[in-house]
N, C-alpha and C positions, 0 to 999 in steps of 0.2 A: 550611356551609353546604349547605341543604336543597337537593333539588333544584327548587320552587319558586322559589326565589332566583335561584337558578342561571338560572333558565328564563322567568322573567322580565326580565331585564336582557338575555336574549340575546332580546325584545319593545323595539322601536326606537319608545315613545311615552313620554311626558309621565309626570312622577312626579316626589314631592312627601316635602317630611324626617317621613308623615307614616306611619302603616299602610296597605294594604289593607283591603279591607272582601271579608271573605269571606261574601259574602252567596247565600242559597241560596234566597232568591226573593224576590217584590214584590206588592203588590198602592198602587195606586194612589199618593200619597205618601211612603209607605214600606217599607224592603228592608230584611227579614225572611235576619237574619248566623244564625251560625254561635253555638254556646251559648244557644238562645233566646231574643236579643237581635231587639230591631229599632231601626231607624236613619230619624229623618226625611230627607225630600232637602228641603232650604230652598232649595235655589237649581236646582230641576229639572234635576239632573242636570247638565248642559252646557250650564244657560241655554235647554234642550231641550223635555222630557217634561210640555211644557203642564196634558195632558192624565194624566195620569200611568201607570204600569205595566202590564200583567196587563189592557187591556179588551177582554172582548169584541166590542166591539160592536168596536176593530178586527180585532181577530183573525178575528172572522167574516167579513168585507170581504175577506178575504186568502187566509184560508182557497176563498169560494167561485171566484177567482178564480187563484186556484191547481192547481181541476184544468180550471178553461175553459181555458186555458192562461197561462204563468208569461213566457215573452219572446212580443216579436212587435214590429219592428221598426216603430215609427208612419207608417214612406217603404213598409207594405208589407203590411202589418197595420188592416185599416180600424182606427184608436186611438178608438173607445168611450167605454169607460171613462178614457180620457185624459183626451177634451172634454168627459164627464161632474163631470170634475175641476173642468177651466178656468170650467163654468161653474159649477158651488157657490162656487170660491174665489175668483169674480170677488164675486160675491153679496153671499155673506158680510162682503170688506171692504170692501163702496160703491164697486165701479169694474165694473157689470153688463157695459158694453161694452168692456172691452179687451180682446189680442187677450195671448197667453203665450204664452212657451218657459219651458217645464220641465226640464231638466238634475235632477243630481248633490250637490250639495253650493252651502254659501254664498257659497264662492271660484270656483265656476265661473258660477253666475248671475251673479255681481257682472261676470266678465272677458264675459259675454256682454249686459251689458245694453252692457258699455265696444263690444264689437262692432258691436248695434244703433243707437250714440249716433255713435258717426261716419258708419257707412251712412247715415241720418237723415237727418245733419245737412251730412252734403256731398250729398244727391241736393237730397236741399231748397235748403240755403243754399247751395250750390258751394264751401262750408267746402274753408281751404286745408290745414290741418290735424285733428290728432283729439285734441290737447291734456283731459286729463280734470284736474281738478280738485280737490284734499281735501284737507281739514284736520288741520291738526301734532297732533290729540288721533286722530285718527279709525283704525280697524282694519278694513279689509275686506276679508280673512280672509289665504291661506295660501302661495297659487300669488306665485312670482317678482314678477310684472308689478304684482297687487295690495297685495305686499309695498312693494315699493320707491316703492307710488304714494301708502303715507298715511302716517302721524304715527305709528305703532309703531315703535318703535324699538326696544323688547324684542325682539321678535319679529324685525327689520331690522338687530343693532349693528351690524353694519360699512356703510360710509356707500360703502364701493366697491362695495357690492354691488345699490345703488339700481338699480341704467340709465341712471344721467344722468338719474331721474327725484325724484319724493320731491310735498308736503303745501306748500303753495302758496298758504294759507291760514291766521291764527289761528282756532285758536276758539273759543267766545262763552263761554267759560269762566275764571273768575281763574289756575288754573296755567300757562294758555299764552295768555295774553293782560290781562295786568292792565292799569287803569287811573289815574291817578295821581287817589287823593281820588273813585274811586267806581267800581260795578260794569259789569257786560260789558250790552248793553240794546242793542236793532235794529239799532241803527246800526255794531253790529260789523257785521253785510255787508256796507258798503259795503269792506270790505277785501278782497273776492270782486270787484267790482265794480273795484278800484284791480289784479284781477293780470287779470281779463277786456283789461280794456283796454290794459294795459304788453301784454299779449300781444300782443295787436290781439282780437278780437272774431269774424275771419273762422279763427283759427287755433285758436278750443277748442270745441268735442264741448260738455261737460258742465258740470256741478257732482257730484260724489258727495260726498252727504251723508247721516249718522247723524241721524235727526230729534231722536234719545235718543242722548246717549252710554253708551256699553253697557259695555264691562269696561274697558278703554286709563286712563280717568277714574273710573269705576264711575258710574255713573248720574247724568254731574249732565243737568240741563235748560234747551236754550232760554230765554233772555228772550222775552218776554212783541212779541211782532212778526215776529218775530227771521224766523223762517221766512218767513212771507210779504215783508218785503223782503229776502229773496234770489229766490224767485220771479217778486218785479217785478222785480229788476233785468238778472235774467237772460234776462227776455223780453223786455225792452227791448235784448237783442246777438241775440238768436235763437238764445239756450246752452240748451239744457234740463236742466231738474234732473232728478235722480235718486234715492230716498230710496234708502236702503241700509235694510232696516227687516228682515233676516236675525233680528237677537236683540227688536226688540223688535215687529218683530209677530205677528200671531194675537192680541188680547189681550193680551198681557204686560203693556203700558203700561193695561190698564184699560181698553182702544177698542180698535174691528182694528185698525188702524192708528194708528201712536204719533203723528200726523200731525195726527188725527181733533183735537188737545186745540186748535189753534188752528182761526181759519180765512184763507183764503189763500189756501194753500200746498198747494194741492193740484199732485205732482208728476209729470210726464210717467212716469216710470218707477216701477212699485217691486219691491225685489229682498225676497224674501222664503226662506225654511227654516227655522230653528229647531221653529219651533212648527209649521211643518205638516204637519214629518215624526215630527216630537213623540217625537224617539227611535228610534220607529220603521219609522226608513228613511232614510235617503241622501233627501235633495233638497232642489233649488232650484227659485223661479220668480219670473221675473221680467215685471210687469205690462205692459202698454204701454199709453199713453191711448190710445181710436178718431181724433181728433186728431192721428196725427202716424206709424203704423203704413203705411197700406194708401205711406208713402214706402220698406218695405221691403219690400215685392215691387213696385215701380217696376221697369220697363225699363232703368234704369241703374245701379240702386244691385250696390252688390259681395252674390255671394251670406250666403247667410242666416252667423252664425258656426260653427264646429263646438262641437256639443254634451256626444258621446261616444255611448261604444258603448248604456248604458245610460241614453242620454235618453231620458223620454216611459218607462221599462216597467211593463209592466200589476198589478207588484204595489209598487209605487213608488204609483204613483197609488191601487189598491186601500189600501193603508196611508192614504193622507191623506183619502179617503176617509172611513173611520171614526174620524176623527179628528176631521176634520167630524163628521158624525154623535157623534161624545163635546161636541165645542163645541157642538151648538146645542142641546142633551137639557139645556144648565147651568139655570139659575135665575137671569137675567142682572140681576134685581134683587137676588135676596141676594145675587151674584156683587160688586155694583157696593159697596153696603151691607158685607159682606168686606175688600174692597179698603178702603171710608173706614178703615174700626177699624184692619186693616194699620198705614196711613198714621200713623196720628193715635198705638198704639203706637211704632213707628219711630224719631216724630223724640223722643217722648220720654225717648227712652234717647241725644239729643247729649250728648254733657258727660256719662256712665256712663265708669266707667277708664279704658281707650285713649283714647275716639271722638274726636274731631276736628270730625268732620261726618257728619249724614246727608244725605240728597238720593235722590230722585227720584220715582215711582208710579206707580199702579194698583200690580200686583203686582211692579216691582223697585227694586231701591232699592239705593244704595252706602254701607258702614258706612266710617266714615277710621279708620282708626286711628294713633296716634304711633304712628311709626316703630322699625322693633323686636320688634313689639306679636301681627305680623300670624300669626305661625306659634302661638305660646303661646293669643291670642285660635278659633284652630283648633281645634287640642290642646282648649282649655273646651269651646267650641263640642259637640266627638266627644262629651266625658265627660258631657253631659246631653242626652245621645240628639236631635241635628241635626247632617250638615254640612252647607254651606258653599262655594262657590264665588270662589276667593279673583281678588282683580283688581291688580295693580301699571301707576305706567310712567309719572303724571298728573306733571310741573312740573320742578319741583329745588329739592331733592336730590324724589326721587320720591316722590310717595306706596303709601300699602300699603291697603290692608284689606277683606269681606268685598261679597260680591254677596248677596244678599234678595232671591230670585224663588221664592217655596216656587211649585208647581202649579194651576194652577188650578184645581182638581176639589176641592183642601182645601176642608177643608169647617172651618167655626165653632170647634172642637177641637185642630180637625190647628192651627190661625193661633192657639189661644192657647196652646196649647203649645211652639211657636216659639219667640213672644216670651216666654214664660217659663225655654225656656231662652237665649234669646239674653241677654235681661236676668242670668240664673247666670252665665254665664259670664264676663261682660264684668264683673262684682260681679268675679270670682272674679280676675282676672286682676288689676286695679284699675286 
């Protein structure tokens, strides 16, 4: 065994039954590999590199802040760059008056949102407990708490490790919520109402939900009216609605927030992460609506949840501002048209080779394949010059497939390359 492989085994991180790439450079959505080859990033890394790699705008922002100061606690050093990020981010996603908690990753963003929801409802509504309800197809991070709350049991396979918690309602998708003779619709939200009422609304702080499913099921899109019904039922019971947009936020689904595809479902809080840091920095951001934010500072409220030493880090804020600079430079008319072409091309692949189903929107699609075909498809796509992120875990037996989510700065030529490569790989697997 060579030295690299020995060291690779000592690195305790995820692995896969395919060779790693030896990457020597990168540009936008492309990785340049040893031997003069290049490979297209078909899933934006781990669903995060929204603006591609080697961005001059991001580099310029980090360099400017680096020589100003590289660390300064926001409670000690005036947080000018952090407040600039807050203003720019809230305006960009259409929530200009929100308050923002910055932290270091999506998982910690979820934890902070849980703490804020409990604080708010205990002071505002005199809640007795702070239960957080999630769906049986949800994924909300890798901490002990978030794994216990959520429904991705592939990442927390032992029931005894669930801390006595667990998902509270079925997601409105066929693998986990089958109906006799019909599909899911807006009335599936009534399952949440039943759960709140059975626990007592005085014991439930919030419903935490992915407005569009991420990688547990592979980009399932909720039925029309579902998210609106969730909001209506929760507000009737003084239960907050938190949208986990760690994966879907920052234009991944074609809109600034995935919830913007439907009317009447504006949440009380939004959690962002992947597309905001865009692979340049770890970051989490919890956006809190102006209607509830004052309760966080109420004299009877608990202290703010701990956000970590590196929360509100100035270099993190600088990188995120560079990402927003890149996004604001996008021609969104062309971007929307490119997303439509991607969607049409993806749907045309339904039934090709091992494909069982294709769903999604914008720049996020799940391609479900027949059982046992995931890694042959992954291998074939990489031989065609593009790599994707795998998903597993929904339903019984568990589904499997790939997530197609190219960087948002991909050109028409890039998208054409992706589709041609994916089509060729699926046909080759047969």
